[in-house]
Each structure stands twice: as structure tokens, then as C-alpha cells.
MDAnalysis code that builds the backbone (N, CA, C; Angstrom):
import MDAnalysis as mda
import numpy as np

u = mda.Universe.empty(486, n_residues=162, atom_resindex=np.repeat(np.arange(162), 3), trajectory=True)
u.add_TopologyAttr("name", ["N", "CA", "C"] * 162)
u.add_TopologyAttr("resid", np.arange(1, 163))
u.add_TopologyAttr("resname", ["UNK", "UNK", "UNK", "UNK", "UNK", "UNK", "UNK", "UNK", "UNK", "UNK", "UNK", "UNK", "UNK", "UNK", "UNK", "UNK", "UNK", "UNK", "UNK", "UNK", "UNK", "UNK", "UNK", "UNK", "UNK", "UNK", "UNK", "UNK", "UNK", "UNK", "UNK", "UNK", "UNK", "UNK", "UNK", "UNK", "UNK", "UNK", "UNK", "UNK", "UNK", "UNK", "UNK", "UNK", "UNK", "UNK", "UNK", "UNK", "UNK", "UNK", "UNK", "UNK", "UNK", "UNK", "UNK", "UNK", "UNK", "UNK", "UNK", "UNK", "UNK", "UNK", "UNK", "UNK", "UNK", "UNK", "UNK", "UNK", "UNK", "UNK", "UNK", "UNK", "UNK", "UNK", "UNK", "UNK", "UNK", "UNK", "UNK", "UNK", "UNK", "UNK", "UNK", "UNK", "UNK", "UNK", "UNK", "UNK", "UNK", "UNK", "UNK", "UNK", "UNK", "UNK", "UNK", "UNK", "UNK", "UNK", "UNK", "UNK", "UNK", "UNK", "UNK", "UNK", "UNK", "UNK", "UNK", "UNK", "UNK", "UNK", "UNK", "UNK", "UNK", "UNK", "UNK", "UNK", "UNK", "UNK", "UNK", "UNK", "UNK", "UNK", "UNK", "UNK", "UNK", "UNK", "UNK", "UNK", "UNK", "UNK", "UNK", "UNK", "UNK", "UNK", "UNK", "UNK", "UNK", "UNK", "UNK", "UNK", "UNK", "UNK", "UNK", "UNK", "UNK", "UNK", "UNK", "UNK", "UNK", "UNK", "UNK", "UNK", "UNK", "UNK", "UNK", "UNK", "UNK", "UNK", "UNK", "UNK", "UNK", "UNK"])
u.atoms.positions = np.array([
    [-76.161, 38.773, 37.461],
    [-75.816, 38.537, 36.084],
    [-74.303, 38.369, 35.916],
    [-73.523, 39.058, 36.733],
    [-72.066, 38.944, 36.633],
    [-71.615, 37.502, 36.856],
    [-72.258, 36.793, 37.774],
    [-71.861, 35.419, 38.071],
    [-72.115, 34.516, 36.868],
    [-73.165, 34.788, 36.116],
    [-73.419, 34.030, 34.903],
    [-72.244, 34.175, 33.944],
    [-71.788, 35.396, 33.779],
    [-70.718, 35.648, 32.835],
    [-69.443, 34.911, 33.228],
    [-69.119, 34.896, 34.494],
    [-67.866, 34.276, 34.923],
    [-67.793, 32.794, 34.536],
    [-68.860, 32.062, 34.748],
    [-68.883, 30.634, 34.411],
    [-68.712, 30.413, 32.908],
    [-69.479, 31.152, 32.113],
    [-69.401, 30.993, 30.661],
    [-68.055, 31.490, 30.120],
    [-67.534, 32.556, 30.717],
    [-66.240, 33.074, 30.274],
    [-65.156, 32.029, 30.510],
    [-65.200, 31.347, 31.627],
    [-64.216, 30.291, 31.919],
    [-64.331, 29.147, 30.906],
    [-65.538, 28.811, 30.521],
    [-65.730, 27.757, 29.523],
    [-65.166, 28.191, 28.175],
    [-65.426, 29.432, 27.802],
    [-64.908, 29.944, 26.532],
    [-63.388, 30.025, 26.570],
    [-62.829, 30.410, 27.724],
    [-61.377, 30.453, 27.865],
    [-60.780, 29.060, 27.664],
    [-61.406, 28.043, 28.212],
    [-60.916, 26.669, 28.053],
    [-60.943, 26.245, 26.581],
    [-61.990, 26.616, 25.867],
    [-62.072, 26.298, 24.436],
    [-60.980, 27.041, 23.674],
    [-60.768, 28.288, 24.024],
    [-59.716, 29.087, 23.387],
    [-58.345, 28.458, 23.620],
    [-58.087, 28.039, 24.843],
    [-56.802, 27.398, 25.173],
    [-56.608, 26.114, 24.364],
    [-57.680, 25.319, 24.269],
    [-57.605, 24.062, 23.522],
    [-57.385, 24.325, 22.031],
    [-58.080, 25.319, 21.497],
    [-57.928, 25.671, 20.085],
    [-56.498, 26.125, 19.801],
    [-55.944, 26.927, 20.668],
    [-54.558, 27.390, 20.513],
    [-53.616, 26.206, 20.401],
    [-53.763, 25.268, 21.303],
    [-52.882, 24.089, 21.334],
    [-53.129, 23.178, 20.128],
    [-54.385, 22.846, 19.877],
    [-54.719, 21.871, 18.831],
    [-54.457, 22.372, 17.412],
    [-54.508, 23.686, 17.216],
    [-54.292, 24.231, 15.871],
    [-52.854, 24.692, 15.662],
    [-52.053, 24.613, 16.705],
    [-50.662, 25.072, 16.654],
    [-50.602, 26.549, 16.255],
    [-51.544, 27.329, 16.780],
    [-51.643, 28.750, 16.465],
    [-50.674, 29.565, 17.310],
    [-50.398, 30.755, 16.849],
    [-49.624, 31.694, 17.648],
    [-50.499, 32.279, 18.753],
    [-51.704, 32.670, 18.383],
    [-52.609, 33.294, 19.344],
    [-54.060, 33.080, 18.928],
    [-54.930, 33.089, 19.913],
    [-56.368, 32.989, 19.691],
    [-57.021, 34.111, 20.500],
    [-57.925, 34.829, 19.865],
    [-58.688, 35.882, 20.528],
    [-60.168, 35.583, 20.362],
    [-60.928, 35.812, 21.412],
    [-62.381, 35.748, 21.338],
    [-62.860, 37.116, 21.815],
    [-63.592, 37.803, 20.940],
    [-64.066, 39.139, 21.264],
    [-65.550, 39.244, 20.948],
    [-66.193, 40.224, 21.562],
    [-67.591, 40.421, 21.193],
    [-67.655, 41.319, 19.974],
    [-68.826, 41.508, 19.441],
    [-68.951, 42.272, 18.194],
    [-68.683, 43.760, 18.387],
    [-68.586, 44.199, 19.639],
    [-68.204, 45.583, 19.921],
    [-66.693, 45.725, 20.036],
    [-65.965, 44.615, 19.919],
    [-64.515, 44.668, 19.977],
    [-63.934, 44.531, 21.367],
    [-64.719, 44.043, 22.301],
    [-64.229, 43.858, 23.665],
    [-63.817, 42.404, 23.878],
    [-62.711, 42.237, 24.559],
    [-62.139, 40.904, 24.765],
    [-63.006, 40.040, 25.673],
    [-63.166, 38.789, 25.254],
    [-63.813, 37.777, 26.084],
    [-62.752, 36.808, 26.600],
    [-61.860, 36.363, 25.698],
    [-60.807, 35.420, 26.082],
    [-59.634, 35.583, 25.124],
    [-58.472, 35.107, 25.575],
    [-57.280, 35.095, 24.725],
    [-56.382, 33.953, 25.157],
    [-55.629, 33.434, 24.190],
    [-54.702, 32.335, 24.457],
    [-53.476, 32.512, 23.581],
    [-52.370, 31.948, 24.049],
    [-51.158, 31.941, 23.237],
    [-50.279, 33.147, 23.447],
    [-49.546, 33.485, 22.409],
    [-48.554, 34.558, 22.453],
    [-49.236, 35.908, 22.230],
    [-49.760, 36.477, 23.296],
    [-50.498, 37.733, 23.171],
    [-49.812, 38.901, 23.873],
    [-48.717, 38.649, 24.583],
    [-48.065, 39.718, 25.345],
    [-47.590, 40.867, 24.467],
    [-47.143, 40.581, 23.269],
    [-46.625, 41.620, 22.376],
    [-47.696, 42.213, 21.469],
    [-48.941, 41.797, 21.650],
    [-50.030, 42.293, 20.815],
    [-50.804, 43.391, 21.542],
    [-51.228, 44.393, 20.820],
    [-52.118, 45.417, 21.356],
    [-53.541, 44.876, 21.198],
    [-53.961, 44.119, 22.198],
    [-55.243, 43.403, 22.129],
    [-56.421, 44.371, 21.954],
    [-56.382, 45.491, 22.640],
    [-57.483, 46.446, 22.552],
    [-57.641, 46.964, 21.129],
    [-56.545, 47.385, 20.533],
    [-56.610, 47.906, 19.158],
    [-56.981, 46.809, 18.171],
    [-56.334, 45.648, 18.295],
    [-56.644, 44.545, 17.381],
    [-58.104, 44.128, 17.483],
    [-58.616, 44.035, 18.694],
    [-60.011, 43.631, 18.889],
    [-60.965, 44.606, 18.217],
    [-60.693, 45.891, 18.369],
    [-61.533, 46.903, 17.722],
    [-61.460, 46.790, 16.204],
    [-60.253, 46.577, 15.692],
    [-60.088, 46.450, 14.246],
    [-60.764, 45.195, 13.699],
    [-60.632, 44.074, 14.415],
    [-61.294, 42.851, 13.967],
    [-62.813, 43.022, 13.988],
    [-63.340, 43.664, 15.025],
    [-64.788, 43.897, 15.094],
    [-65.233, 44.795, 13.944],
    [-64.453, 45.830, 13.639],
    [-64.778, 46.702, 12.514],
    [-64.727, 45.961, 11.186],
    [-63.750, 45.069, 11.061],
    [-63.608, 44.256, 9.853],
    [-64.853, 43.383, 9.664],
    [-65.296, 42.743, 10.736],
    [-66.477, 41.879, 10.656],
    [-67.724, 42.713, 10.350],
    [-67.829, 43.890, 10.951],
    [-68.982, 44.758, 10.687],
    [-69.001, 45.188, 9.218],
    [-67.841, 45.565, 8.696],
    [-67.768, 45.970, 7.287],
    [-68.112, 44.808, 6.368],
    [-67.614, 43.638, 6.688],
    [-67.884, 42.461, 5.868],
    [-69.365, 42.087, 5.932],
    [-69.992, 42.308, 7.078],
    [-71.435, 42.059, 7.203],
    [-72.227, 42.961, 6.265],
    [-71.794, 44.196, 6.149],
    [-72.463, 45.131, 5.241],
    [-72.268, 44.707, 3.791],
    [-71.087, 44.231, 3.457],
    [-70.839, 43.715, 2.104],
    [-71.777, 42.549, 1.825],
    [-71.921, 41.661, 2.809],
    [-72.815, 40.512, 2.654],
    [-74.242, 40.966, 2.359],
    [-74.693, 41.984, 3.072],
    [-76.054, 42.487, 2.852],
    [-76.223, 42.994, 1.417],
    [-75.228, 43.717, 0.906],
    [-75.296, 44.214, -0.460],
    [-75.348, 43.071, -1.463],
    [-74.747, 41.950, -1.119],
    [-74.731, 40.785, -1.997],
    [-75.885, 39.824, -1.696],
    [-76.804, 40.285, -0.838],
    [-77.979, 39.506, -0.449],
    [-77.605, 38.195, 0.243],
    [-76.530, 38.255, 0.996],
    [-76.114, 37.141, 1.855],
    [-76.503, 37.504, 3.283],
    [-76.762, 36.502, 4.087],
    [-77.102, 36.765, 5.482],
    [-75.893, 37.311, 6.222],
    [-74.783, 36.604, 6.115],
    [-73.540, 37.026, 6.748],
    [-72.428, 36.125, 6.236],
    [-71.230, 36.658, 6.147],
    [-70.078, 35.824, 5.845],
    [-69.536, 35.345, 7.185],
    [-69.586, 34.055, 7.409],
    [-69.201, 33.504, 8.699],
    [-67.715, 33.425, 8.933],
    [-66.924, 33.529, 7.882],
    [-65.481, 33.405, 8.063],
    [-64.702, 34.238, 7.080],
    [-63.492, 34.588, 7.503],
    [-62.575, 35.349, 6.660],
    [-61.170, 34.793, 6.866],
    [-60.340, 34.964, 5.849],
    [-58.954, 34.542, 5.951],
    [-58.076, 35.633, 5.360],
    [-57.045, 36.000, 6.104],
    [-56.077, 36.992, 5.640],
    [-54.704, 36.341, 5.649],
    [-54.050, 36.372, 4.494],
    [-52.749, 35.737, 4.355],
    [-51.661, 36.800, 4.314],
    [-50.693, 36.663, 5.218],
    [-49.557, 37.572, 5.240],
    [-48.282, 36.837, 4.866],
    [-47.178, 37.548, 4.851],
    [-45.908, 36.904, 4.519],
    [-45.371, 36.086, 5.683],
    [-45.675, 36.512, 6.912],
    [-45.191, 35.784, 8.097],
    [-46.316, 35.196, 8.926],
    [-47.442, 35.869, 8.945],
    [-48.564, 35.424, 9.767],
    [-49.852, 35.456, 8.954],
    [-50.769, 34.597, 9.353],
    [-52.090, 34.520, 8.733],
    [-53.147, 34.694, 9.817],
    [-54.331, 35.118, 9.399],
    [-55.417, 35.326, 10.349],
    [-56.680, 34.668, 9.812],
    [-57.309, 33.872, 10.646],
    [-58.603, 33.282, 10.342],
    [-59.613, 33.908, 11.302],
    [-60.681, 34.472, 10.759],
    [-61.698, 35.144, 11.560],
    [-63.027, 34.431, 11.345],
    [-63.696, 34.090, 12.439],
    [-64.987, 33.408, 12.358],
    [-65.987, 34.090, 13.274],
    [-67.218, 34.188, 12.818],
    [-68.296, 34.702, 13.649],
    [-68.918, 33.516, 14.373],
    [-69.086, 33.658, 15.681],
    [-69.614, 32.575, 16.516],
    [-71.006, 32.953, 17.008],
    [-71.990, 32.183, 16.600],
    [-73.374, 32.338, 17.059],
    [-73.883, 33.772, 16.908],
    [-73.367, 34.487, 15.916],
    [-73.745, 35.879, 15.652],
    [-73.490, 36.793, 16.840],
    [-72.689, 36.343, 17.806],
    [-72.483, 37.112, 19.024],
    [-71.022, 37.429, 19.302],
    [-70.139, 36.620, 18.796],
    [-68.720, 36.791, 19.110],
    [-67.884, 36.578, 17.854],
    [-66.629, 36.968, 17.962],
    [-65.686, 36.827, 16.864],
    [-64.504, 36.017, 17.382],
    [-64.180, 34.967, 16.663],
    [-63.063, 34.091, 17.005],
    [-61.947, 34.361, 16.008],
    [-60.790, 34.775, 16.520],
    [-59.647, 35.119, 15.686],
    [-58.506, 34.167, 16.003],
    [-57.973, 33.531, 14.967],
    [-56.811, 32.655, 15.130],
    [-55.675, 33.237, 14.298],
    [-54.575, 33.546, 14.970],
    [-53.380, 34.053, 14.303],
    [-52.385, 32.904, 14.256],
    [-51.900, 32.581, 13.052],
    [-50.998, 31.445, 12.922],
    [-49.937, 31.718, 11.875],
    [-48.905, 30.900, 11.889],
    [-47.806, 31.052, 10.928],
    [-47.579, 29.732, 10.208],
    [-46.417, 29.568, 9.616],
    [-46.105, 28.384, 8.813],
    [-46.042, 27.083, 9.588],
    [-46.043, 27.144, 10.913],
    [-46.033, 25.916, 11.709],
    [-47.397, 25.242, 11.738],
    [-48.395, 25.932, 11.217],
    [-49.735, 25.367, 11.116],
    [-50.188, 25.521, 9.669],
    [-51.408, 25.102, 9.398],
    [-51.952, 25.238, 8.043],
    [-53.391, 25.725, 8.127],
    [-53.841, 26.342, 7.059],
    [-55.215, 26.830, 7.024],
    [-56.197, 25.679, 7.216],
    [-55.910, 24.536, 6.615],
    [-56.803, 23.384, 6.757],
    [-56.943, 22.941, 8.201],
    [-55.830, 22.849, 8.917],
    [-55.872, 22.455, 10.325],
    [-56.608, 23.507, 11.149],
    [-56.302, 24.767, 10.898],
    [-56.957, 25.842, 11.652],
    [-58.465, 25.793, 11.423],
    [-58.877, 25.677, 10.181],
    [-60.322, 25.639, 9.894],
    [-60.999, 24.443, 10.544],
    [-60.346, 23.310, 10.532],
    [-60.893, 22.111, 11.168],
    [-61.094, 22.333, 12.663],
    [-60.079, 22.858, 13.314],
    [-60.150, 23.091, 14.763],
    [-61.109, 24.225, 15.107],
    [-61.175, 25.241, 14.249],
    [-62.095, 26.358, 14.472],
    [-63.532, 25.872, 14.390],
    [-63.804, 24.965, 13.478],
    [-65.173, 24.437, 13.333],
    [-65.649, 23.833, 14.655],
    [-64.819, 23.035, 15.276],
    [-65.180, 22.396, 16.554],
    [-65.316, 23.447, 17.659],
    [-64.365, 24.370, 17.722],
    [-64.413, 25.414, 18.755],
    [-65.666, 26.276, 18.596],
    [-66.023, 26.587, 17.366],
    [-67.206, 27.397, 17.098],
    [-68.470, 26.669, 17.555],
    [-68.547, 25.384, 17.275],
    [-69.699, 24.593, 17.733],
    [-69.795, 24.612, 19.250],
    [-68.661, 24.410, 19.920],
    [-68.654, 24.379, 21.383],
    [-69.031, 25.736, 21.974],
    [-68.505, 26.814, 21.401],
    [-68.835, 28.151, 21.902],
    [-70.296, 28.496, 21.633],
    [-70.806, 28.082, 20.489],
    [-72.210, 28.342, 20.171],
    [-73.128, 27.701, 21.208],
    [-72.796, 26.504, 21.653],
    [-73.591, 25.836, 22.694],
    [-73.580, 26.640, 23.986],
    [-72.439, 27.227, 24.314],
    [-72.337, 28.043, 25.531],
    [-73.219, 29.281, 25.399],
    [-73.153, 29.951, 24.257],
    [-73.996, 31.132, 24.046],
    [-75.473, 30.767, 24.104],
    [-75.851, 29.659, 23.478],
    [-77.250, 29.230, 23.498],
    [-77.712, 28.928, 24.922],
    [-76.876, 28.248, 25.690],
    [-77.215, 27.935, 27.081],
    [-77.322, 29.212, 27.909],
    [-76.453, 30.168, 27.635],
    [-76.485, 31.436, 28.360],
    [-77.781, 32.190, 28.083],
    [-78.205, 32.200, 26.842],
    [-79.470, 32.855, 26.492],
    [-80.614, 32.224, 27.281],
    [-80.636, 30.901, 27.360],
    [-81.692, 30.204, 28.102],
    [-81.632, 30.514, 29.595],
    [-80.415, 30.575, 30.143],
    [-80.243, 30.898, 31.567],
    [-80.780, 32.281, 31.886],
    [-80.420, 33.237, 31.054],
    [-80.849, 34.612, 31.296],
    [-82.365, 34.720, 31.165],
    [-82.904, 34.062, 30.158],
    [-84.357, 34.094, 29.969],
    [-85.069, 33.486, 31.175],
    [-84.531, 32.392, 31.693],
    [-85.135, 31.753, 32.862],
    [-85.053, 32.663, 34.085],
    [-83.917, 33.327, 34.246],
    [-83.782, 34.242, 35.384],
    [-84.718, 35.437, 35.250],
    [-84.838, 35.959, 34.032],
    [-85.741, 37.089, 33.828],
    [-87.183, 36.661, 34.061],
    [-87.531, 35.461, 33.649],
    [-88.893, 34.961, 33.862],
    [-89.174, 34.817, 35.355],
    [-88.128, 34.510, 36.123],
    [-88.275, 34.356, 37.569],
    [-88.162, 35.694, 38.289],
    [-87.930, 36.773, 37.511],
    [-87.838, 38.090, 38.121],
    [-86.472, 38.413, 38.689],
    [-85.462, 37.642, 38.297],
    [-84.091, 37.885, 38.760],
    [-83.373, 38.662, 37.681],
    [-82.600, 39.644, 38.057],
    [-81.804, 40.388, 37.074],
    [-82.538, 41.613, 36.586],
    [-81.802, 42.457, 35.874],
    [-82.341, 43.727, 35.396],
    [-82.859, 43.627, 33.986],
    [-83.109, 44.778, 33.414],
    [-83.574, 44.820, 32.035],
    [-84.991, 45.336, 31.964],
    [-85.327, 45.964, 30.878],
    [-86.646, 46.559, 30.742],
    [-87.575, 45.742, 29.856],
    [-87.095, 44.639, 29.341],
    [-87.953, 43.845, 28.474],
    [-88.905, 42.971, 29.283],
    [-89.830, 42.382, 28.594],
    [-90.800, 41.512, 29.253],
    [-90.106, 40.286, 29.818],
    [-90.667, 39.685, 30.871],
    [-90.054, 38.479, 31.435],
    [-89.870, 37.406, 30.362],
    [-88.714, 36.778, 30.365],
    [-88.430, 35.712, 29.415],
    [-87.881, 36.193, 28.101],
    [-87.894, 37.514, 27.871],
    [-87.408, 38.060, 26.611],
    [-85.955, 38.504, 26.792],
    [-85.090, 38.078, 25.903],
    [-83.682, 38.460, 25.971],
    [-83.277, 39.068, 24.642],
    [-82.426, 40.047, 24.713],
    [-81.992, 40.715, 23.490],
    [-80.516, 40.442, 23.242],
    [-80.089, 40.682, 22.007],
    [-78.670, 40.574, 21.689],
    [-77.868, 41.547, 22.532],
    [-78.455, 42.690, 22.845],
    [-77.776, 43.692, 23.667],
    [-77.466, 43.138, 25.062],
    [-78.390, 42.338, 25.628],
    [-78.145, 41.731, 26.930],
    [-76.906, 40.836, 26.901],
    [-76.797, 40.013, 25.861],
    [-75.650, 39.122, 25.735],
    [-74.384, 39.927, 25.512],
    [-74.448, 40.947, 24.659],
    [-73.278, 41.775, 24.393],
    [-72.800, 42.458, 25.675],
    [-73.729, 42.910, 26.497],
    [-73.350, 43.550, 27.758],
    [-72.626, 42.563, 28.662],
    [-73.122, 41.345, 28.713],
    [-72.489, 40.333, 29.553],
    [-71.054, 40.071, 29.120],
    [-70.859, 39.909, 27.828],
    [-69.522, 39.560, 27.335],
    [-68.672, 40.785, 27.057],
    [-69.236, 41.961, 27.289],
    [-68.468, 43.168, 27.045],
    [-67.868, 43.761, 28.297],
    [-68.188, 43.207, 29.429],
    [-67.685, 43.779, 30.688],
    [-66.642, 42.888, 31.314],
])
């Protein structure tokens, strides 16, 4: 199962790198819903990625609960405007969180446009990964206690959380 993750992680990293460049962002983070890093691009050396990832995951979890109270399925995106930096947060395929940190050298419109494409591309990777794991489980390869061919969100989270 680890080998599956490496291939998909590299693909997600490439999308993150492209998004960073195309949106003129300061930094791009891709994390799982537990707050664990999947990929990062841009100016991240001065950022506490572990703390930020946990906070972004908590933010998305809290916003999901707000959505439920409002009888919404989920809010797929959030925007936070600061005096120097802005943050765009998007949920990808209900499995990951895409965070774009940007400043005045970019615009919300450009970021949203580029995020839309990146989200589509990442969603395809997650969908393909689900199919791969299901096929391997059906063939009796890999662990897990579920029936052959059955995959859970927890399986995907474990893959992208390690």
C-alpha cells in the first residue's frame, strides 16, 4: 500500500507546484482532513506547517458542522482576508484540504480559477486511488478488515496521513 501512496503523492506534489506558480501564490499546502501534510509548495520554510495544517483541518471540520446546521452538505471553499496575506481553503474530493496563501501580487479571482483546475486534477487522483485500492483488495492484496473490494474513507486517510 505504501507504494500506491508514493505515486499519487508525487502527482499531487506536481499539481501543488503548478498551482503555486500559476496562481502567483506565496505557498500552497495540501493536507488530509486529520491535518497531516500531503504536499507543499512555495515559501514554506518560515511556516509552522504542522500547526497550520492542524488549524486548517480544525477550521474545515468546524465549518462542516456549521454547514450541517444550515442543512448544507458541506462548504467546499473558504476565504480569509488579511492585511498582508490572504488564504483560500478548498475541500478536495471530501478527502483533502487545499490551502493557498497569497498576497497582493495575486488576486482572489486568479487563485480561485487556478484552484478549480487543481481541485479537479486532484479529485481524479483520489478517485483513481480508490479504484486501485479496491482492485487490490479484491485480489487479496493489502490489509484491512473490510470485505474484498470495499474501501473506506479511513483507508484513504491512512494512506495520505503517513
